C-alpha positions as CSV (number, residue, x, y, z in Angstrom):
1,X,0.0,0.0,0.0
2,X,1.3,3.4,-1.0
3,X,2.3,6.0,1.6
4,X,1.4,9.0,-0.6
5,X,-1.7,9.8,-2.7
6,X,-2.0,10.1,-6.4
7,X,-2.8,13.8,-5.9
8,X,0.7,14.4,-4.4
9,X,2.4,12.5,-7.2
10,X,0.4,14.5,-9.8
11,X,1.6,17.7,-8.2
12,X,5.2,16.5,-8.2
13,X,4.9,15.6,-11.9
14,X,3.1,18.8,-12.7
15,X,0.2,17.0,-14.3
16,X,-3.5,17.0,-13.6
17,X,-5.0,14.0,-11.8
18,X,-7.6,12.5,-14.1
19,X,-9.6,9.3,-14.3
20,X,-7.3,8.2,-17.1
21,X,-4.0,8.5,-15.3
22,X,-5.0,7.6,-11.7
23,X,-4.3,3.9,-12.1
24,X,-0.8,4.6,-13.5
25,X,0.0,7.0,-10.7
26,X,-1.2,4.5,-8.1
27,X,0.9,1.8,-9.7
28,X,4.0,4.0,-9.5
29,X,3.3,4.8,-5.9
30,X,2.7,1.2,-5.0
31,X,6.0,0.1,-6.7
32,X,7.8,2.8,-4.7
33,X,6.1,1.7,-1.5
34,X,7.2,-1.9,-2.1
35,X,10.8,-0.7,-2.3
36,X,10.4,1.4,0.8
37,X,9.0,-1.5,2.8
38,X,11.9,-3.7,1.6
39,X,14.5,-1.1,2.5
40,X,13.0,-0.4,6.0
41,X,12.7,-4.1,6.9
42,X,10.6,-3.2,9.9
43,X,9.2,-5.5,12.6
44,X,6.7,-2.8,13.7
45,X,4.4,-1.1,11.1
46,X,4.9,2.6,10.4
47,X,2.7,5.1,12.2
48,X,-0.4,6.2,10.4
49,X,-0.1,8.7,8.8
50,X,3.4,7.7,7.7
51,X,6.3,10.0,8.6
52,X,6.8,12.8,6.1
53,X,10.2,11.3,5.2
54,X,8.4,8.2,3.9
55,X,5.7,10.2,2.1
56,X,8.3,12.3,0.3
57,X,10.4,9.3,-0.6
58,X,7.2,7.6,-1.9
59,X,6.5,10.6,-4.1
60,X,10.1,11.1,-5.3
61,X,10.5,7.5,-6.2
62,X,7.0,7.4,-7.8
63,X,8.1,10.3,-10.1
64,X,11.0,8.1,-11.2
65,X,8.8,5.1,-11.8
66,X,6.4,7.3,-13.9
67,X,9.2,8.7,-16.0
68,X,11.2,5.5,-16.4
69,X,9.8,4.7,-19.9
70,X,11.2,8.0,-21.1
71,X,14.7,7.0,-20.1
72,X,15.0,3.9,-22.2
73,X,18.3,5.2,-23.6
74,X,19.7,6.1,-20.2
75,X,18.7,9.7,-20.3
76,X,15.9,12.2,-20.8
77,X,16.1,15.1,-23.3
78,X,17.7,15.7,-26.7
79,X,21.3,15.9,-27.7
80,X,20.7,19.4,-29.1
81,X,19.3,20.8,-25.8
82,X,21.0,18.6,-23.3
83,X,20.4,15.2,-21.8
84,X,19.7,14.5,-18.2
85,X,21.2,11.1,-17.3
86,X,19.0,8.7,-15.6
87,X,20.2,7.9,-12.0
88,X,22.2,4.7,-11.9
89,X,21.8,3.9,-8.3
90,X,18.2,2.8,-8.5
91,X,16.6,2.9,-5.1
92,X,19.8,3.0,-3.0
93,X,19.9,6.8,-2.6
94,X,16.3,6.8,-1.4
95,X,17.0,3.9,0.9
96,X,19.9,6.0,2.4
97,X,17.4,8.8,3.2
98,X,15.2,6.2,5.1
99,X,17.9,4.9,7.3
100,X,16.6,6.7,10.5
101,X,13.4,4.6,10.2
102,X,15.0,1.2,9.6
103,X,14.6,-1.3,12.4
104,X,16.5,-4.5,11.4
105,X,20.0,-4.7,10.2
106,X,20.5,-8.3,9.0
107,X,23.6,-10.0,10.3
108,X,25.7,-11.6,7.6
């Protein structure tokens, strides 16, 4: 279950929330929430509502999921105007932001 709403993701993407895009926005937030849950590896559920750090991470990663199809060649933009490279770290940089909320640290 996502920690942010499609409305928040739509604002971050600078798009209007419509019946046509709601399902896609929810899917992007759900994918990001699954990554958050995996990174946190918590024994106790998060408080409801979720801490703002989790909500922002859900939105930020949701933006990346939404824009992922546009980065099929490793970047967004055009050679003539400049290309913004796609992040290569995947979720790791978001996971680092969530460290204060992590509960278990597997012993290897």
